[in-house]
N, C-alpha and C positions, 0 to 999 in steps of 0.2 A: 594455630593461634590466630586470633583475629587482629587485623590492623587497628591501631589505637585511634587514628583519625582517618575518616573517609570523606571525600567531597561528594556532595549531592546537590542536585539542581532544585529540589523542592523548597519552597519558601516556608519557613516556620516562624511565626511571631508569637508563639506561646511563651508567656513569662515563666519564671523559675518554678519548676515542680520538683520538690525534694521529698523524698520518702523517708520517714522515720518509723521504725517498726519496733513493736514489742516482741516478746518471745513467743509468737504464735506459729513460727515456722516449724514445719515438720511434725505438727501434732497428729497423733494417730488415734484410731478407734473412733469414738463418737457414736452417734445414733445409727441404727441399722439402715441400710439402703432399701429403697422400695423393693418389695418382694421378699426381703429377708425376714426371718423369724423375729418377731418383736416389733416390726415396723408399724403395725396397726396401732400400737399403743401411743405412738407419737404423732399421729395424724391430726388430733384435735378435731374440731368441728368442721373446719374448712376442707375442701377437697385438695387433691394434688394439682400441681401445675407441671406440665411437661412442655418445656419451652425449647423448640427446635430451631436451629440456626439456618434452616433452609436446605434445599437440595437433598431432601431425605430419600435415600435409596430404598427400593422395594424390598431389598434383602436385609435391611437393618432391623432385624427382629427385636433386639433389646429395647429400641426406642418405641416401636409399635406396641410391644408388650407392656412397657411402662404406662402407656396411655390406657390400654385395656385393663390393666390391674387397678387403675384408679377409678373405675366405674362404681357408681352407687345407685342401687335400685335395679328394677327389672327391665327398664326401657332400653332402647338402642343407644349406641354412641352416635351422636348427631353431628354430621359434617356440614359446616357452614362455609360456602365458597364466596363470601361477600367481597373479599379482597381481590378476587381473580378477574382478569379481563376476559376469561373464557370460563365462566362459572359452572356451566353444566358439565363440561368435560373434566374440569378440575375436581368437582364434587364426585363424579362417578369414579374417577381414578382412585381417590382415597377410600371411598366406600368399598371398592373391590379389594384394595390392599388390606383393610381391616377385616373384611369378610374372609379373605384367604387365610388369615391367621386365626380368627375367632369362630369361623363358621358362618354359613349363610344367615343373614338377618342380624349379624352383629352390629352393623352400622346402617344408618339411614341418612340420606341427604335432605337438607332443608334449604330450599333455594331462596335466599334473601340477598338481593343485589341492589346496587345503586340505581338500577333502572326502575325500581319500585320501592323507594325508601320509606314511603308511607306505611308499608306493610309492618314495619317495626312497631307501629302504634296500634296495630290490629290485635285485639284480645285473643283471636284464634291462634296467632303465632305464639303469643306468650303461653298459651295452653300447650301447644306442641313442645315448646322448650321445657316446660315444667315436667313433661313425661320422659325427658332424655336422661340417660344414666351418666352422660358426660358429653363433652363438646370438643370438636377439633376444627380450628379455623385454618383454611388453606392459605397459600402464599398469594402475592400480588401487590397491592398497595394498601398499607395499613390505614391510610387516610379514608379509603372507601369504607372500612369497618367503622371508623369513628363517625363518619358522616351519616351512616345509617343508624347505628345504635345510640350515638350520642350527638345528635345534630345540634349545632351551636351550644354544645355542652349540656344539653338537656337530656335527662334520662328518659328513654322510651320504655314502654311496658316490656318489650323484648329484652332490653338490657336488664331491667329489674328481675325478670324471670331467670335470666342467666346467672345473675349475681346471687339470687336466692338459692338456686340449685348448687352453686359453688359453695355457699356458706353451709349448705346441708350436707356437703361431702362429695359432690360430683366433681370429677376431674375436668379441668379446663386446659386445653392444649392447642398448639398451633405451630405452624412452620413459617419461617421468614416473616412476612407481614403478620401472620397469625401469632408470631412470637412477640413482635414489637408492640402490638396492641395491649399486651398484658401488663405493662408498667405504666405509671403516671408520675412524671411526664413521660411521654412517648417520643422516641426519635422518629421523625417522619421523613427526614431527608437531609442532604448535605454531605459533602466529601470531607475527608480529613484535612486536606490542604486548605480548603475554604474555611473550615471551622476554626482551624488554628489562626487564620488571618483575620477572620471577621467575628468570631465568637458565636453567640446564640441569636437566632431569630425566632420570632413568634408568629410569623406569617409565612404563607407559601412563597412569596416573592423575596428574593435575597440570596446571599451566598453562604451564610454561616450554617451551623447545624440547626435544623428546624425542629423545635419542640412544640408539641401540642398535647391536648388531653387524651389519655388512654384509659383503659379499664381500671388500672391501679390494683389488680389482684396480686401482682408481684410486689410485696411490701415487706422489708425495704428492698430497694434496688431499681436501677434503670437498666434495661436490657437493650442490646443491639445484636444484629444477626449478619450472616455471611461474613463473619468478622475477620478472620485471618485470610480467607480467600480474596477479600476485597479491600484489605488494608484499612479498616475502619477504626483503628484504635484512637486516632487523633480526635475524631468527632465524639466518641464516647467520653474521652477524658475532658474535653471542653464542656460537654453536657453535664457531666458530674460536678465539675468545679463551679459551673455556673448555676447549680441548683443546690443552694446551701442546706435545704431540708433533706437532701438525699446523701447517704453515706457510702453506698455500695454500687458498683457498676459491674455488669456481666456481659462480656462480648462473646457470643456463642458462635462457633464456627459451623460450617456446613456439615450435614449428615451427623450431627451431634446434638444432644439435648442436655439442658439443665433440668433435673427432676427435683421439684420442691415438694417435700412432705413435712408438714409441721414447720419447725424452725431449721430444718436441715435441707441443704441443696447439694445434689451430687451430679457429677458429670457422667453421662452415658453416651457412648457412640464412638465414631471413627477418629475424630479430631480432638479439639480442645476448647477450653473456655478461658479467656483472659479476664481475671478478677482484679478489680481496682478497689482498694479500701481507702476511702476518703474521710475516715472518722477524725483524723487529725489535720484535715486540709485547711489551708489558709488561702482562699481565692484572691486573685489580684483584682483591683478595682475595675480594670477594663473588661473583666468577665471572660478573658481568653485562657487564663491559666491560674497558677498559684503554686502552693507547696504543701507537702504533707500527705501525699498519696502513695500507697504501697501497691506494687504490681506483682501478681503471680500468674503463671501459666498452669492451669489445671488440666489434667488428662482424665481419661476414663477411670472411674473409681475414686477420684479425689472429690473433695467437697468443701463446704463452708457451713459453719454454724451461724445462721443469719442473725440471731439475737445479739451476738457479740462480735461477729465478723471473723472468728477464728477459722483458720484453714485446717482441714482434715486431709492428711496425706495418706494415700493407700499404702499400707505397710508391705504389700506383696510385690512391690516394684524393686528393681535393682538399680544401684547407683549408676549414673550415666557414664562414668569413667570406664565402665566395663564394656561399653559398646564401641564399635568402630567409629573412627572420626567421620564427621559429616562428609557426604559425597559431593556436595555442591556448595558453592559460595553464595552468601546472601546477595541480594540485588545491590549493585554498586551505585545505582542512580537515584533510587527513590525508596525510602523506608516505608512508604504507603502503597507500594506496588503489591500485586497479588503475592501472598505467601512470604513477603519479605521479612515481616516481623517474626514469623515463626522460624524461618531459617536463621535469622540473626540471633534469636534467643537460643536455638539449638547449638549454634557454633560457639556462642558465649558460654553456654553451660559446660562444655567440655574443655574450654580454654583455661589456662592458668591465670589469665588476666582477672583482676578484681574490678576493673572499670574499662569501658569502651566509650568512645565518643565519635560523633559524626558531625562534620561541618556541613551545614546547609545554608549557603549564602552567608548572611550576616549573623547566623545563630549557630550554636553548638548544642547538640543533644547528647546527653550522657546517660549511660546505664551503669549503675554500680551495684555489685553484689552486697546485699544487706546482711546484718547479723544472722547467723544460723542458716545461711544460704544452702540449699540442697537442690540437686537435680537427679531425677530417677525416672525409670520407664519400665515397660513390660519387656519381656525377652524376645518378642517378635517385632518385625518392622511394620510401620504404618504408612501414612501418606508421605509423599515427597522424600522418601528414603530416610525418614525420621522414626526413631523407635516409638512404638505405639504407647499411647497413654502418657506422654511426656509431662512430668511435673517439674516446675522450675520456679524458684523464688526463695526469699523475697528479693525484689529488685528496687533500688532507689533510682528514680529518674529525675534528671534535671535538664531543663531547657533554658539557655541563657543567651543573651546577646554577646557576640564576640567583641572583646575589648581591643 
């Protein structure tokens, strides 16, 4: 059982965030996953999105396969290393990884970098992109991608060609920075602690969560990456609550992808995705927080119907109570530390408690199990001694000043 109150040193200034949920917990079935029979019928005109949370392992075949399965046309999958500080080596590494799975010539690198941003306005580059069957953006800095393809918010011919191919059915994918660029607004920087204290910033300088223009292919939804490994849940929550036009947030962990086909998004990979549903959100005037957000942890095989925000729970998982108790305690000092949220949710999922709270200086953060709460996982163990594919939710979260 987890202790009801734990003291923490991190400062939290997020106003009340209360989650009220309809009966979407535990829905099963839904649209077929990518690669399943009948999946093609729900693709629509646009291509797939394969949004990887970073640190993609060479042996994560399901994620690489999801990218290759989304190709459209006879051309190569084009790898774009624009975000990388070492673009040539990053490009060659991913080309080799895709060729190893799909055969020689499956992928081809196109070297577009911040060292020659004017190339994005060259018609010859647009022609190259028009011949691609799909696209993969490597990791690095997502702002480099925006600066090259959307300088000062202006669409370049290269961006227009990329968007045209996506709308014609070609897959667009990316890892880390290549994931962040796919939403609009795009999270470009900021820590959870600073975001909860300072709110949203629109410029590079400052302490809050930095939002700027991205590609906007992930619609609806704001995405973030390296999510559980780097404790980024605070900044995504602030970004979502401070963007009233956005209803859904997806925090994608490392070596894991959110695969979007038509109106369905499914989790594929080793870790999980934190899903925030803000359809009933009521933001605070200070832009730091609000109420009405629902939180789920989705594991491999779980998903979301994007049009309505309903959760799709993988029915092949076992209830979490049948697994051994957690082998490690959550971080006692910082809920935004590496893996701390994942370990806290795992421990809470097997505990009889209906609510846990954490005192962080003058604020108290509460997690409450919502109506229809469920926790389930695969029969094998995954990262951090946590059952693979952990599903957990709904959770009602509240952050309040200590009276």
